[in-house]
C-alpha positions in Angstrom: -35.6 -14.0 18.4 -36.6 -10.7 20.6 -38.8 -12.7 23.1 -36.4 -13.8 25.1 -35.0 -12.6 28.1 -30.9 -12.5 29.0 -28.8 -11.9 31.9 -25.4 -10.5 31.6 -23.6 -14.1 31.4 -20.2 -13.2 33.0 -17.5 -15.8 32.9 -19.8 -17.9 30.9 -19.4 -15.9 27.9 -15.6 -17.1 27.4 -15.6 -19.5 24.4 -13.7 -22.7 24.8 -13.6 -26.1 22.5 -17.1 -27.1 21.5 -18.5 -30.4 22.2 -20.6 -31.0 18.7 -21.1 -29.1 15.5 -24.8 -28.3 16.5 -23.1 -26.1 19.3 -21.0 -24.1 17.1 -21.5 -21.0 14.8 -19.1 -19.4 12.3 -19.7 -15.9 11.2 -17.4 -13.7 9.3 -18.3 -9.9 9.7 -18.0 -8.2 6.4 -18.0 -4.3 5.1 -16.3 -1.0 4.4 -13.2 0.1 6.3 -14.3 2.0 9.2 -18.0 0.8 9.0 -17.5 -0.6 12.7 -16.5 -3.9 12.0 -14.2 -4.4 15.0 -16.4 -1.8 17.7 -19.1 -4.3 16.9 -17.3 -7.3 17.5 -15.9 -5.8 20.8 -19.8 -5.1 21.9 -20.7 -8.6 21.1 -17.8 -9.7 23.4 -18.7 -7.6 26.3 -22.3 -8.7 26.2 -21.5 -11.9 26.0 -19.5 -11.5 29.0 -16.1 -12.4 27.3 -14.3 -9.2 28.1 -14.4 -6.7 31.0 -15.2 -3.5 29.4 -15.4 -2.5 25.4 -13.3 -4.6 23.6 -10.8 -5.4 26.6 -10.0 -8.6 27.9 -9.1 -9.2 31.6 -5.4 -8.7 30.8 -5.6 -5.4 29.2 -5.4 -6.5 25.6 -7.9 -6.0 22.7 -10.4 -8.5 21.5 -9.2 -7.8 17.8 -7.1 -5.3 16.7 -4.5 -6.0 19.0 -1.6 -6.2 16.6 0.7 -3.2 16.9 0.8 -3.0 13.3 -3.0 -2.6 13.6 -2.6 0.1 16.4 0.0 2.3 13.9 -1.9 1.7 10.8 -5.6 2.6 12.6 -6.9 0.0 10.9 -7.7 -3.7 10.8 -5.2 -5.5 8.5 -5.4 -9.1 9.0 -8.5 -11.3 9.7 -9.0 -12.0 13.5 -11.1 -15.1 15.7 -12.9 -13.6 18.6 -14.9 -17.0 19.9 -17.7 -15.9 22.5 -20.6 -17.9 24.5 -24.2 -17.2 24.3 -26.9 -19.6 25.2 -24.5 -22.3 25.3 -23.4 -21.8 21.7 -19.8 -21.1 20.7 -19.5 -18.2 18.1 -17.0 -18.1 16.2 -16.3 -14.3 14.7 -14.4 -13.6 12.2 -13.4 -9.9 11.4 -12.3 -9.5 8.5 -10.3 -5.9 7.2 -12.5 -3.5 5.1 -9.8 -2.3 3.2 -9.4 -3.5 -0.3 -6.1 -4.4 -0.1 -6.7 -6.8 2.1 -9.1 -8.9 0.5 -7.0 -11.9 0.6 -7.9 -12.0 4.2 -11.5 -11.5 3.8 -11.5 -14.5 1.6 -10.4 -16.4 3.9 -13.0 -15.3 6.6 -15.5 -16.2 4.1 -13.8 -19.6 3.6 -13.5 -20.6 7.4 -17.3 -18.8 7.8 -20.9 -20.7 7.3 -22.7 -17.1 7.8 -22.2 -13.6 6.8 -22.8 -10.4 8.9 -22.7 -7.2 6.6 -21.6 -4.3 8.5 -22.9 -0.8 7.4 -22.7 2.7 8.5 -25.9 4.9 8.3 -23.4 7.1 7.4 -21.9 6.0 4.7 -24.2 3.8 3.1 -23.3 0.7 1.0 -20.4 1.1 -1.3 -19.5 -0.9 -4.6 -17.0 -3.5 -2.9 -19.4 -4.7 -0.4 -21.8 -5.3 -3.0 -19.4 -7.3 -4.8 -18.6 -9.1 -1.5 -22.6 -10.1 -1.2 -23.0 -11.1 -5.0 -20.2 -13.7 -4.5 -22.1 -14.9 -1.0 -25.0 -15.4 -3.1 -23.4 -16.9 -5.6 -22.8 -20.0 -2.5 -26.1 -19.7 -1.1 -24.5 -18.5 2.6 -26.7 -16.9 4.6 -26.5 -13.5 5.3 -27.7 -10.8 7.7 -27.1 -6.8 7.5 -26.3 -4.8 10.8 -26.7 -1.0 10.6 -24.0 0.8 12.4 -23.1 4.8 13.7 -26.9 5.4 14.3 -25.7 8.1 16.8 -24.1 10.2 13.3 -26.7 13.2 13.2 -27.6 12.6 9.6 -28.6 9.0 10.5 -31.6 7.7 9.2 -32.3 3.9 10.0 -35.3 3.8 7.7 -34.0 5.6 5.1 -30.7 3.2 5.5 -33.0 -0.2 5.2 -34.7 1.2 2.0 -30.6 1.6 0.6 -29.9 -1.7 1.7 -32.8 -3.3 -0.1 -32.2 -2.0 -3.3 -28.5 -2.8 -3.1 -29.3 -6.5 -1.8 -32.4 -7.7 -2.6 -31.5 -8.1 -6.6 -34.8 -9.2 -7.7 -36.7 -9.5 -4.3 -36.1 -6.8 -2.4 -38.6 -7.9 0.1 -36.7 -10.6 1.7 -34.2 -7.7 3.0 -36.3 -6.3 5.7 -35.8 -4.7 9.2 -37.0 -7.1 12.4 -36.5 -4.2 14.5 -37.0 -0.4 14.7 -35.0 2.1 16.4 -36.7 4.2 19.3 -34.8 7.6 19.9 -34.8 9.2 23.5 -35.3 13.2 24.1 -33.5 15.5 21.6 -29.9 16.7 22.9 -28.9 20.3 22.7 -28.1 20.4 19.1 -31.3 18.8 18.0 -30.2 15.2 17.5 -32.2 12.6 19.2 -30.2 9.3 20.5 -31.4 6.1 19.7 -31.8 4.5 23.3 -34.0 1.3 22.1 -35.7 -1.0 19.7 -39.1 -2.2 19.4 -39.3 -5.8 18.4 -41.5 -5.9 15.1 -42.4 -9.3 15.5 -43.0 -9.3 19.2 -44.0 -5.8 20.0 -41.9 -5.9 22.8 -39.8 -2.4 24.0 -36.3 -3.2 24.7 -34.8 -0.1 26.6 -30.9 0.5 26.6 -30.8 3.7 28.1 -29.7 1.8 31.7 -26.7 0.2 30.2 -28.8 -3.3 30.3 -31.0 -4.2 27.9 -35.0 -3.7 29.7 -37.5 -5.2 28.0 -41.2 -3.7 28.2 -44.4 -3.3 26.7 -44.9 0.1 24.5 -46.9 3.1 25.1 -50.3 2.5 22.9 -49.3 5.5 20.8 -46.3 3.6 19.4 -47.9 0.8 18.0 -49.4 2.3 15.1 -45.8 3.5 14.1 -44.9 -0.2 14.0 -47.8 -1.5 12.1 -46.8 -1.3 8.1 -43.5 -2.1 8.8 -44.6 -5.6 11.1 -46.9 -6.4 8.2 -44.2 -6.1 5.2 -41.9 -8.1 7.5 -44.7 -10.6 8.1 -45.3 -10.9 4.7 -42.0 -11.0 3.7 -41.0 -14.1 5.9 -44.3 -15.7 4.9 -43.4 -15.3 1.0 -40.1 -17.6 1.9 -41.9 -19.9 4.3 -41.6 -23.4 3.2 -45.0 -24.4 4.3 -46.9 -23.0 0.8 -50.2 -22.8 2.6 -49.4 -20.1 5.4 -49.5 -17.3 2.6 -53.2 -18.1 1.7 -54.6 -18.3 5.4 -52.6 -15.0 5.9 -54.2 -13.3 3.4 -58.0 -15.1 4.3 -57.3 -13.2 7.5 -55.7 -16.1 9.7 -53.5 -14.8 12.2 -50.3 -16.2 12.0 -48.8 -16.8 15.8 -45.5 -15.2 17.1 -44.1 -18.6 17.4 -44.9 -19.8 13.9 -43.6 -16.9 12.5 -40.0 -16.6 14.7 -39.7 -20.4 13.4 -39.9 -19.7 10.0 -38.0 -16.7 9.9 -35.2 -18.6 11.1 -35.4 -20.9 8.5 -35.1 -18.5 6.2 -32.4 -16.9 7.2 -30.5 -20.2 7.2 -31.4 -21.3 3.8 -29.9 -18.1 2.8 -33.3 -16.6 1.3 -33.8 -13.8 4.1 -31.8 -11.4 4.9 -32.8 -9.7 8.2 -31.7 -6.0 9.1 -30.7 -5.1 12.5 -29.1 -2.3 14.4 -26.4 -1.9 16.6 -24.3 0.4 18.6 -21.6 -0.4 21.6 -21.9 0.4 24.7 -21.6 3.5 26.6 -18.8 3.8 29.2 -19.8 1.5 32.0 -22.7 0.1 30.5 -22.8 -3.7 30.1 -24.8 -4.3 27.0 -24.6 -2.3 23.7 -27.7 -1.4 21.7 -29.2 -4.5 19.4 -26.4 -6.6 20.4 -28.7 -9.2 22.4 -31.1 -9.1 19.4 -28.2 -10.0 16.8 -26.9 -12.7 19.5 -30.1 -14.4 19.5 -30.3 -14.0 15.6 -26.6 -15.7 15.2 -27.4 -18.8 17.8 -31.2 -19.7 16.5 -31.4 -17.9 12.7 -27.9 -19.0 11.6 -27.3 -22.4 10.1 -24.3 -24.9 11.9 -21.3 -26.1 10.3 -23.3 -29.2 9.5 -25.5 -27.5 7.0 -22.9 -26.2 5.2 -21.7 -27.9 1.7 -17.9 -28.9 1.9 -15.1 -27.8 -0.4 -14.6 -30.8 -2.5 -11.9 -33.2 -1.4 -9.5 -35.3 -3.1 -6.7 -37.8 -2.4 -3.1 -35.9 -2.8 -3.0 -37.7 -6.6 -6.5 -35.9 -7.2 -8.8 -38.8 -7.1 -12.2 -37.7 -5.6 -12.9 -39.2 -2.2 -16.9 -39.3 -0.2 -16.9 -38.3 3.1 -19.4 -37.5 5.6 -18.5 -33.7 6.2 -18.8 -32.6 9.2 -18.9 -35.6 11.3 -16.4 -35.6 14.3 -15.5 -39.4 14.0 -14.8 -39.2 10.3 -11.3 -38.8 8.8 -9.9 -35.7 9.6 -10.0 -33.1 7.4 -8.5 -29.6 8.5 -7.3 -26.0 6.3 -5.1 -23.4 7.4 -7.0 -20.3 7.1 -4.4 -17.9 8.0 -1.1 -18.1 8.9 0.9 -15.4 11.3 4.2 -15.2 13.7 4.4 -14.4 17.0 7.8 -13.5 18.5 7.3 -15.6 21.5 5.3 -18.1 20.4 6.8 -18.8 16.5 4.1 -19.7 13.8 0.5 -19.9 14.7 -1.9 -21.5 12.3 -5.4 -20.7 12.0 -7.4 -23.9 11.0 -11.3 -24.6 10.4 -11.8 -28.2 11.1 -14.4 -29.3 8.1 -14.4 -33.6 9.7 -13.4 -35.4 11.9 -11.5 -34.4 15.1 -8.0 -32.7 15.5 -6.3 -33.6 18.8 -2.7 -31.8 20.3 0.3 -33.9 20.0 -0.9 -35.9 17.0 0.9 -36.2 13.7 -1.1 -35.3 10.5 -0.2 -34.9 7.2 0.2 -31.5 5.5 -0.7 -31.3 1.7 0.0 -27.9 0.1 -1.1 -28.3 -3.7 -2.5 -25.5 -6.3 -0.4 -22.1 -5.6 2.5 -22.8 -7.4 1.8 -19.4 -9.4 2.2 -17.5 -6.0 5.5 -18.8 -4.7 4.0 -22.0 -3.1 6.0 -25.2 -4.0 3.7 -28.4 -3.8 4.3 -30.2 -0.8 3.1 -33.8 1.3 5.2 -33.6 4.3 4.0 -35.1 7.8 4.2 -32.4 10.7 3.5 -32.9 14.3 0.8 -30.6 15.9 1.9 -28.6 19.0 -0.3 -26.7 21.3 -4.0 -26.5 20.4 -5.9 -22.9 21.2 -8.9 -21.1 21.2 -7.6 -17.1 20.7 -9.0 -14.2 22.2 -6.8 -10.9 21.6 -3.1 -11.9 22.2 -4.5 -14.8 24.9 -3.6 -18.2 23.3 -6.7 -20.4 25.7 -5.0 -23.9 25.5 -7.7 -26.6 24.3 -7.3 -30.2 24.0 -9.0 -31.1 20.8 -10.9 -29.2 18.0 -14.1 -31.1 16.7 -15.3 -31.1 13.1 -17.1 -27.3 12.2 -14.9 -25.6 15.0 -11.8 -23.1 14.9 -8.9 -22.7 16.7 -4.8 -22.1 16.5 -2.1 -24.7 16.2 1.8 -23.5 17.3 4.9 -24.0 15.4 3.8 -26.1 12.2 7.2 -25.4 10.4 5.8 -26.2 7.1 2.3 -25.6 6.4 0.9 -22.8 4.7 -2.6 -20.9 4.6 -4.5 -22.8 2.1 -2.8 -26.1 3.1 -4.8 -29.1 4.2 -4.6 -30.9 7.5 -5.7 -34.6 7.2 -4.8 -38.3 8.6 -1.3 -39.2 8.6 -3.0 -42.7 7.3 -5.1 -41.1 5.0 -4.1 -38.3 3.4 -6.7 -36.2 1.7 -6.5 -32.4 0.0 -9.4 -29.9 -0.3 -9.6 -27.3 -3.3 -8.4 -24.2 -2.3 -10.5 -21.1 -2.2 -9.8 -18.3 -5.4 -7.2 -15.9 -4.4 -7.2 -12.2 -5.9 -4.2 -11.8 -8.6 -1.6 -9.4 -6.7 -0.9 -6.7 -9.0 1.0 -4.3 -8.3 4.7 -4.9 -8.4 7.0 -3.8 -5.5 10.8 -3.9 -6.4 13.2 -4.3 -3.2 17.0 -4.2 -2.4 18.9 -5.3 0.9 19.8 -1.9 2.7 22.7 -3.7 3.5 24.9 -6.9 3.9 23.0 -7.8 7.0 20.1 -7.1 5.7 20.8 -9.4 2.3 21.5 -12.2 4.4 18.0 -12.2 6.0 15.8 -10.8 2.9 15.4 -14.1 1.2 13.7 -16.0 4.6 11.9 -12.8 5.7 10.4 -13.3 2.1 9.7 -16.5 2.4 7.3 -16.3 5.2 5.5 -13.5 3.9 4.4 -15.3 0.8 3.9 -18.4 3.2 1.5 -16.2 5.7 0.0 -14.7 2.5 -0.6 -16.4 -0.5 -2.2 -13.1 -2.2 1.7 -11.9 -2.2 3.4 -13.5 -4.7 7.9 -13.3 -4.8 9.0 -12.8 -8.1 13.2 -13.1 -9.0 12.7 -11.7 -12.6 15.7 -13.6 -14.7 15.2 -10.2 -16.7 15.9 -7.3 -14.8 17.3 -8.9 -11.9 15.1 -7.5 -9.6 13.6 -9.2 -6.6 9.9 -8.2 -6.9 6.9 -9.0 -4.3 3.4 -8.3 -6.4 0.9 -7.2 -3.4 -2.7 -5.7 -4.2 -1.9 -2.3 -3.4 -0.1 0.1 -1.5 -1.5 -0.4 1.8 -0.9 -4.3 1.3 2.9 -3.2 0.3 3.0 -0.8 3.4 2.1 -3.8 5.2 4.5 -5.7 3.9 7.3 -3.5 4.4 6.5 -2.9 8.0 6.2 -6.7 8.9 9.8 -7.3 7.4 11.0 -4.4 9.5 9.3 -5.3 12.5 9.1 -9.0 12.5 12.0 -10.2 10.8 14.4 -7.5 11.3 15.2 -6.8 7.4 15.6 -3.4 6.2 14.6 -3.1 2.4 15.1 0.1 -0.4 12.1 0.4 -2.7 13.8 1.0 -6.2 11.8 1.6 -9.7 10.5 -1.6 -11.0 12.0 -2.3 -14.7 9.9 -4.4 -17.1 11.5 -6.9 -19.2 12.7 -4.6 -22.6 14.0 -6.1 -25.8 15.9 -5.2 -28.7 15.5 -6.0 -32.5 17.2 -5.0 -35.9 15.1 -1.8 -37.2 16.5 -3.2 -40.7 18.9 -5.5 -42.4 22.2 -4.9 -41.5 26.0 -6.5 -41.7 28.6 -7.0 -40.0 32.4 -8.3 -39.7 34.0 -10.0 -36.5 37.7 -9.9 -36.7 39.5 -11.9 -33.7 43.4 -12.2 -34.3 46.0 -11.9 -31.9 49.7 -13.3 -31.6 51.3 -13.0 -28.4 53.7 -16.5 -28.4 52.2 -19.9 -28.9 49.3 -20.4 -30.0 47.1 -17.4 -31.1 44.0 -17.1 -31.7 42.1 -16.4 -34.8 38.9 -16.4 -36.2 37.0 -14.2 -39.0 33.3 -14.5 -40.2 31.1 -12.3 -41.9 27.4 -12.3 -41.5 24.2 -10.7 -42.4 21.0 -9.5 -39.8 17.5 -8.9 -40.6 14.5 -8.9 -38.7 11.7 -11.1 -38.5 8.1 -11.2 -37.6 6.9 -10.8 -33.8 7.5 -14.1 -32.0 10.4 -15.6 -34.2 13.4 -15.3 -31.4 16.7 -15.8 -33.0 17.0 -17.4 -36.1 20.9 -18.6 -36.8 21.6 -19.7 -40.7 24.7 -21.4 -42.1 25.6 -20.0 -45.8 29.0 -20.5 -45.8 30.5 -22.3 -49.3 33.7 -23.3 -50.0 34.7 -24.1 -46.5 35.7 -20.5 -45.6 34.9 -21.5 -42.2 35.5 -25.0 -41.3 32.6 -26.9 -41.0 33.7 -27.6 -36.7 33.4 -24.2 -36.2 30.1 -23.0 -37.6 28.5 -24.0 -34.1 30.8 -21.8 -32.6 29.9 -18.9 -34.2 26.1 -19.5 -33.5 26.9 -19.6 -29.7 28.8 -17.0 -29.2 26.3 -14.6 -31.8 23.6 -16.5 -29.4 25.6 -15.2 -26.0 25.8 -12.0 -27.6 22.2 -11.9 -28.8 21.2 -12.6 -24.7 23.6 -9.8 -23.5 22.2 -7.4 -26.0 23.7 -5.0 -28.3 22.0 -1.2 -27.2 20.9 -1.1 -24.0 21.7 -4.6 -22.5 18.4 -6.2 -23.1 17.9 -9.5 -24.9 18.0 -9.6 -28.8 14.8 -11.1 -30.6 13.4 -11.5 -33.5 16.5 -11.2 -36.0 17.9 -13.8 -38.7 21.8 -14.0 -38.4 22.9 -15.5 -41.5 26.6 -16.4 -42.1 28.2 -15.6 -45.3 31.8 -15.7 -45.1 34.7 -16.1 -42.9 38.1 -17.0 -42.6 40.5 -19.6 -40.2 44.0 -20.8 -39.8 45.2 -24.3 -39.4 47.4 -23.6 -36.2 45.1 -20.3 -34.4 41.7 -20.9 -35.1 39.6 -22.3 -32.1 35.9 -23.0 -30.7 36.6 -19.9 -28.5 37.8 -17.7 -31.1 35.0 -18.1 -33.3 32.7 -17.6 -30.6 34.4 -14.3 -30.1 34.4 -13.4 -33.8 30.9 -14.0 -34.1 29.7 -12.0 -31.0 32.1 -8.9 -32.4 30.3 -9.6 -36.1 26.8 -9.2 -34.1 27.8 -5.9 -31.9 29.5 -4.2 -35.8 26.1 -4.9 -37.2 24.3 -3.4 -34.6 26.1 -0.1 -34.9 25.4 -0.2 -38.8 21.6 -0.6 -38.3 18.6 1.0 -36.0 17.7 -0.8 -32.9 14.4 -0.7 -31.9 13.7 -1.1 -28.0 10.7 -3.6 -27.7 8.6 -3.5 -24.9 6.1 -6.3 -23.1 2.2 -6.0 -23.8 -0.3 -7.1 -21.5 -3.6 -8.8 -22.5 -5.5 -6.8 -20.1 -9.4 -7.8 -19.0 -11.5 -5.0 -16.8 -14.4 -6.2 -15.0 -16.3 -2.9 -14.5 -19.9 -1.3 -13.5 -21.7 0.0 -16.6 -21.1 3.3 -15.0 -17.7 3.4 -15.5 -17.0 1.8 -18.5 -16.3 4.9 -20.5 -13.9 6.6 -17.9 -12.1 3.1 -18.0 -11.6 3.2 -21.4 -10.6 6.8 -21.9 -8.1 5.7 -19.6 -7.0 2.6 -21.3 -6.5 4.8 -24.4 -4.6 7.5 -22.3 -1.9 4.8 -21.3 -1.5 3.8 -25.2 -3.9 0.9 -24.6 -6.2 -0.5 -27.7 -9.5 -1.8 -26.7 -10.5 -4.7 -28.3 -13.9 -5.1 -27.2 -16.5 -5.1 -24.7 -19.2 -7.5 -23.8 -21.9 -7.9 -21.1 -21.6 -9.8 -18.0 -24.6 -9.8 -15.9 -27.0 -7.3 -14.5 -24.7 -3.7 -15.0 -21.7 -5.4 -15.4 -19.3 -4.9 -18.7 -15.9 -6.8 -19.4 -13.3 -4.7 -21.1 -10.8 -6.6 -23.1 -7.4 -4.6 -24.0 -4.0 -4.5 -24.9 -1.8 -2.0 -23.1 1.9 -1.9 -22.4 2.8 -2.8 -19.1 5.1 0.0 -18.5 2.0 1.7 -18.6 0.0 -0.1 -16.0 2.5 -0.8 -13.2 0.1 1.1 -10.6 -2.8 0.1 -12.8 -4.1 -2.0 -9.6 -4.1 1.5 -7.3 -5.4 3.7 -10.3 -8.3 1.6 -11.1 -9.7 1.2 -7.9 -9.6 5.0 -7.4 -11.2 5.6 -10.9 -14.6 3.7 -10.5 -14.4 3.8 -6.4 -13.0 0.0 -5.6 -16.1 -1.6 -8.0 -14.0 -2.9 -10.6 -11.3 -5.7 -10.8 -8.8 -6.5 -13.7 -6.5 -9.6 -14.5 -3.6 -9.5 -16.9 -1.4 -11.9 -18.7 1.4 -11.5 -21.2 1.2 -10.9 -24.9 4.2 -9.9 -26.5 6.8 -8.1 -27.0 6.2 -4.6 -29.3 8.4 -1.8 -30.3 8.2 0.9 -28.2 7.6 4.7 -29.9 10.7 6.2 -30.4 9.5 9.6 -28.2 8.2 7.0 -25.4 11.4 5.8 -25.4 13.4 9.1 -25.5 11.4 10.0 -22.6 12.2 6.4 -20.2 14.5 7.5 -17.0 17.7 5.8 -18.0 17.1 3.1 -14.8 14.4 1.8 -16.7 15.9 2.1 -20.3 19.2 0.1 -19.4 19.6 -3.1 -18.3 21.1 -4.5 -14.8 
């Protein structure tokens, strides 16, 4: 790396289908919002000759944030694939959103990639969310490198940023995070800030000047070399310490000069193994320039240091029935196994599925088996269907460039798969297989919606079904208690994008309404009631009288019905009718219209008529008796309580526990779950955590996550019930 001359490749930079897995690199770009990922992708595309000027394809379209929604929001909201070619290697650049609400797109990019570029801003530093993603990559051994951007910022300090990265990402081995190049600054501007115009390669001791708009290699002045000696020595020691040649360190410490070629080869192996994490600098090209600062060095690292798909451990594969299946993964001649990592809709083409081929070869017009299992909790039913592959293409901005086939290790887009959803497996029709789905974040922010008009109501269900098919981090709920349609999202920005797509993509106008939790009612003490249903209007009349007693039961008891009638006051054939009427009224509620639970209803006495009594009459009498008993008693409103687990950095434990207490929560305990992390377990009323996904992120600067599950219903304090808005207190 760093010792190879390059010319601008022009049209050769336009990637097409690869011919062998060794000629593919799948790289995901990770970093916080505003760190410069999309700008970096466009700069790399320009250097590779895939675009005619920064971020523009020949037809004028952007290569990454090309969606109109992204233009309006001024940020990435979806995973984008930008393939380029460098030195005969196809590089699939996967640009991910940096905002926490779109972490589902990030996880899809991690699933499709074999290595990651962590993009950090020299002016902003490393945020907690980026550290968490680094830890996830470390857990699976994904190779990583770090790219420092925004070096043009007034206070940008590359050396200080490298130290911060070593501290944030190095863990127990900060010497594994070291720079490969040092930036060189030109003459100071009138404001005193000196722009970065070139790089010095620490291993090659070469100067790479980008001041002219193209990379020019030269020998540095003698007075510059002493400036890099210390950094070069640290880099060499870091590389040698990770070398597979255990004798190399002894030889180096003994005074032997290790040649640059050996060091570069060891560096490349250490990067590919995920044990050494180089730091590089990059900046977009100036107007009219062909190459951005550091982009050539970065492309060299990707092609020569990052692993091929052959070196990736593939996810577990089974038959649709669950039997384990062994495959030679990433073999183009093996049985087909591909996965849908992203689903989107195009107004002209229809549904487009981005797929990663893990084994075999995907061909246009072949029939494949589509298996979707394991996402039932997100509203995705399990399915096993056959579908015909439509056109295959590689995306580039708004363009779709046709290809005839896609080999193992490569990514491409498939048009018009009508049943395949994100997370589904594509396999050979005669040999159906299933890949274990990747872990999705739970959507924990409820968005209750209603159709704006009757025409919108007719289109709403189809539009929502398409939304959740494209994005498995959304969950659709039809709440039977509150009669609301609820779209569960990851945050406010995620919800805004969902509403915008409903309007713009599917033509559905919706209104957002207050989200209601599933309240219940119960008796605060014993009460008695008499139900009298006597009517005579010619012919057979209606006659039924019953007397009941109601008493509260412990939490979770439901509705218990007891028959204590003696002497046949209520004929045996009508006792089930009374019970049916009581249970029907309990389901409708007795005060605010919420279901009645945790009571025992005892039938004590009653009267019947030999001619006019009937099943319907005693059902009505049972319901009337329960309502009269409720009028005599104090009815408690019950609220659902959730068991909440919050994983948070130690610095925020106090703030989170205080916040939970302010939400009427009961902290059950805490436990350490690793270096600097604490798991807080608490029980909190659900009505208090409707926006907790947003509030927790703000409280902990995006470094905490939580999950929740229903625990039980408990009496709501009267002062809280009195403050509830009428639309929340009353059922629909």
